[in-house]
N, C-alpha and C positions, 0 to 999 in steps of 0.2 A: 973791700966791702964797707959801704957807708951805712952805719946804723942810725944816722940822724935823719929826722923827718925833713922832707922837702917843703917848700913854700905851699905847694899844692896839698900836701898831707896836713899841714897846720891849718890851712883854710877848711879842709874837710873836718878836722877836729873842732874847729869853732862852729861849724854847721851842726855837728852832732850834739855839742854842748847846748847850743840854742834850742834844738828840738827837745832835749831832756829837760831843760829849764821850763819850757813852755807846756810839756805834755805829761811829765811824770807826776801822777797824783801824790800829794803830800802824805796821805795816810799810808800809801803803799811804801814810800820812801822811808818813813819812820818805822814801819814794821821791820823792814830789811836792816836798817841801821841799828835798831835796838834788839836785833836777833830774836824777834817774835815770830810765831808760826804763821805761815801763809796758808790760806784756804784755796780750794780748787777755783773759786770765783776770783781770788786775787790774781792767780796765775793767768786765767783766761782773759780777765779784764786788761792786763798789761799786754798780753799776746795781741789782742784785737787793736789796741792803740797803735802798737808798732806796725801791724799788718796793714793798717789803714794808710801808714806812711810808705809802705812798700819796702820796709827794712827788716821784716821779721825773719827772713832767710838769707843771711848775709853771703853764705857760700854757694847759693843756688845760681845756676846760670840764668840769664835773662829769659831764655825761652821757656823756662818753667816758673817764672815769677820772681826770680831774684833780682837784686839791684844792680848786678854786674860789677860789684866791687872787686878790687885786687886784694891780695893777702894783707897789705899794710892797712888799707881801709878797714878790713874786717877786724884786724887786731885793735885799731883805734876804737872802733865801735864797741867791741867787747870790753875794753879797758874803761872807757868812759862810762859805759852802763854800770859796770861794777863799782867804780868810784862814786858815781852818783847815788848808788843804792837802789837800783831797779830790781824787781823780782826777775829771777832767771826765765829766759825762754826755754821751756823744758826741751831737753835734747832728744827725747825718744822719737818724736816725729820728724822735727826739722833736721837734726844733725846725725840721726842713726839710721832709721829705716828708709827715709827719703833718699839718701845717696845710693842705697842698695836697690831701691825701686828704679832710680834713674839709670844706674849702670846695668842692671840685670833683668828688670821687669820688662813686660811687653807694652805695646802701645796702649791697650785698653787699661792696664793696671796704672800706667802713668796718668792717663787722662782722668781717671776716677779718683785715685788716692792723693795725688799731689796737691790739687786745689783744696781738698778737705783738710790736709795737713796745714797749708798756708793760713786758712780761715779759722783753724782750731775747731772745726766742726767735729773732727775725730781727735780724741785724746789717746795717745798710744802709750803702751808700756812694753817692757822687754821680757821675753820668756827664754832665757838662756840657762841660768844656773838651776841646778837641782840638788836635793839633799846629799847625793853622793857624787855630784859632778859640779865642782866649783872651778878651781884652777885647772883641773883635768876635764875641761868642758867636753871634750870628744868622747868621754865615757857616758854621756847622757843615755837615759833609758826610756824617755817618753817616746811612745811609738805612734806612727801613722800608717795604718793599713789601707791600701787602696781597695775600694769596693765600688766598681762602676766609676761614675763621675764625682765621687766623693772620697775623702780620707776619713777614717775613723781613728780619732786621737784618744789615747789613754796615757795617763802618767801624771807627773807632778812637777811644777816649777816653784822656785822659792826665791826669797829676797826680791820680789817683784815690786820695785819702787812705784808708789802711788797707783798700784793696780786697782785699788778700790774705786778710783775715779774713771778708769779707762774704758773707752769704747772699743778699742782694738788692741791686740797683742801680736807682736811678731815673734814667732816660736822656731827654735831648732827642734826637730823631731827626727827620730830614727825610722828610716823607710826601708833599710836593708841591713839585717844583722849577720849576713853571711860573709861580708867583706871586712877589710881593715876599717877600724872604727871611724877614722875621718872620712871615709869614702861612702858611708851609708846614711848620711845626714842630709835632711832637706829643710828648706826655709819656707815656712807657711805663715800667712796672714790669717788671723782668726778673730772673728767677731766675739767680743766678750759677752754678748747677750745670747749666744748660742746655748741651748739646753745642754746640760751636762757639766757646765763650768761652775766651780765653787771657789770663791775668794775668801781666804781666812786670814785675819790680821795677825801680824807679828808685832808685839809692842816691845820697843827697844829700851835701852837703859835710860834714855831721856824721857821715857814714858809717852812717846809720840807714836801714832800709827802712821809710819811712813812706808813700811814694807809689808809684804804679804806672802802667803803660799797660795798657789793657784793649782787646783785640781781639775783634771780632765777625765770624764767618765763616759766613754763612747761618744765623744763630741764629733759631730758630723760637719766636715769642712769641705767646701767645694774644691775640686782639683784646680779650678780657675784661680784659686788663692795661692797656688804654688808660685814662688818666685824662681825664675830661671828654670834649670833642669833639675829633675829628681836626682837625689844623691850627690848634688854638687853644692849643698848648703854650707859646707865647711869653708869653702872659698869665699862665699858671701859673708859668712860670719867673721872671718879675719878682716875682710875689707871694712866691715862695720866697726869692728873694735879699734881699728886704726883711727877712725874719725872720733870715736868716743874718747880715746886716750889723749888725743891732741888738745882737747878743751879742758882736761882735768888739771892742767898746770894753773889755771885761775890766777894769773899774775895780778890782774886788776883787783880782784876781791882781796887778795892777800895784802896789797898796798892799802886798800881801805881798812882792813883789819889791823894792819901795823899802826896806823894813825889812832885807831880806837885803843889799842894796847897802850900806846903812849899816854892817851888821855886817862886811862885807868891808873897807870902808874904815877901820873902826876897827882891824882886824887888821894892815892893810898900813902900814908905817912910811915916813915921809919925813923925813929928817934927824933921826931918832930919835923922831919924834912921830907919832901916828896921822894917816893921810892925810886923814881926815875933818876934822882941825884945819887943813888947808892952806886958806887963803882962796880960792884959785882953784878947787880941787875942790869945797870946800864950797858955793861959789856955784853951781856946776853942779848939785849935788844940790838945793840950795834952789830953783832955777829950775824943775827937774823937778817937785819937790813942789808948787809953785805951779800948774804946768800940769795936774798930776793933779787937784788940788783943783778947778780950773776945769772940767776934763772931768766930774768927779763932779757938779758943780752943773748942768752941761748935761744929764746923764743924769737927774738928779732933776727938772729942768724938763720933760723929755720924759715922764717918768712921771706928772707932775701932769696931763698932758693926757689920760691914761687912754685913749689912742688904740689900739685893738686891731689896727689895720692899719698897719704901719710905713710911714712916708712918707719924703720926701727927708732928714729929720733923721737917718735911719739912716745916710746917707752921711757926715754930719758926725762922728758917733760912731765910725764905722769909720776914717775918716782920722786923727783926732786920737788915738784909742786905739791904733792900730797904730804911729803914730810914737812915742808915749810908750813902748810896749813895746820898740821898738828902741833908743831912747835909754837905757833901763835896761840893756839887755845891753851897749851900748857903754861905759857908764860902769863896769860890772863889769870888762870887759876892760882899760879904761884904769887902773883901780885895781890890777889884778894886775900889769900890765907883762909882763916876761919870764915871770913865774910862770903866765901863761896858755898858754905854748907846749905843755906836756905834753898828750897826748891818750890817755886811758886807756879804751878801749872796753870792756874786760873789767869794769871797775868800773861804767861806765855801764849795762851790761846785767845787772848783779847777779851776775856770775861770780866776782867777788872781793869780800871783805868790806871792804877798804880800798883806797884809791887808791895807785898806786906812788909818787906824789909825797909821800904822807904827810899831804896836806891834803884831807880828804874833801869839804869845802865848795867849794874852788876847782877841783878836778879836772874837774867837768863843764861849767865855765863857757864854755870855748871852743866846745864843741859847742852849748851853749845859745845862744850869740851867733850862730853860723852858721845854726842852725835858724830864729831869728827874723828873718832876712833875708826870709822869705816873707810876713810879716804885712801888708806894704804891697802885696802882689801878690794874695793869694788873696781870695775873696769879691768880686771885681771890683777891679782895680788902683786905687790912690789917684788916679792921673791921671784915670781914668774917673769916679770918685766926685766929683772936683773939678768936672768938666763937668756932672754932675748937680746939684751944689749951685749952680753959676753959672746954670744954665737954670731950675731949678724953685724955687729959694729967692730968688736975687737978681734973677731975670727978665731976665737979659742975653742 
């Protein structure tokens, strides 16, 4: 197995770097690198720039508007974007619901939804988790009762990321309560402007409005919005989660943040010398860098398999990737010490040019730390992922 890039891969990387250098707006890059909050307009703006180039859906087949890249090219693109500091191309449409529509949707659904996802005409969110159904997702209680050519949906979803901006939500709903819980679930596409939908914000530890509760009160959804067959939604849900977990490793972003951590540790002094020169702290950074290199090698090994359908290896990448992301934020806070205490929301939201602390690099890091407590939970908690690894890889 050769994990080195070929000459063609290196030429492609140069092409990607040239595109990013020429097209990534400086204000968006600075927001990302400084850990400031991005607006809906920021995400849409970058999406449209990349869509114009034809690169916004790296994993899509050419027939649906994808660039036709292989797995190595997709990895290079994602890594270079992360290192450059681009806003994320939000995964809910491009990487999550679109593969499900391609695999299980009918011709009309593909023709209607996929172009709108590519153009960002529709902003999607995910309706999976419920107050009593997180890791045990199959126990969900939101119901969809068929009445003629519509379903009537009642229930509640939670932790709906950026749902306050969404035009559409893809939902798991219970359509049969008389069978085993996994066998009575269906996959519905729901217009967020439909009467009966209420979005309520959940403000997190970092004081940001990132997630929401979504309530459905007799919401009328056309049967034409059902993906695949009724009561087969659990199969589609597992397919989607495999695509979600593969990207959570976020090696490129962690490489960028590792360099930022070193920058912070060089600025902070301990006994008159840079903290990065302290043997104990330097050992923690070195160990983290080794773990990140090992994760990157695992990602490259996965890529070499050229497997278009993510398997249980996606769980391995999710677990270790999320752990590394959290360790990075922990070491940033450890490096800052008492300097991490100030919390400047005006600066985070772009309402002031500089932080009240006088240090624009350090001011957002407490919020960044709090926000990244989520990575070991979303996309299926790490405890559940370890069960999947144990059963499907180790055979225990």
